[in-house]
C-alpha positions, 0 to 999 in steps of 0.5 A: 060641554062643546066639541073643543074639549075632546081630551083626546085632541091635542091643542093646536100648537101644542106638543109635536115639536121636532126641534127647538124654534128658531126664529126665521129671519129673511135675508131682506129683513135688514134692508126693509128695516133701515128702508122703514127707519129712513121713511120714519125720519123723512116723515118727522123732517116733513112735518117739522119743516111744515111746522117751520113754514107755518110759523114763518107764514104767521110771524110778521116780517121784520126788515 
């Protein structure tokens, strides 16, 4: 047996709950989410632009 199996010691994180769990949402969470979404969209737009530029470079000029 190991030392962690002592029946008198409560398991970590179990028991001793004084009130129901309420998720903590910091006041900056919404703005952080918005910034991450904006950054994701910007990355996708830059990737798309690079792809278009690469395709335009490979395509022969038609005049």
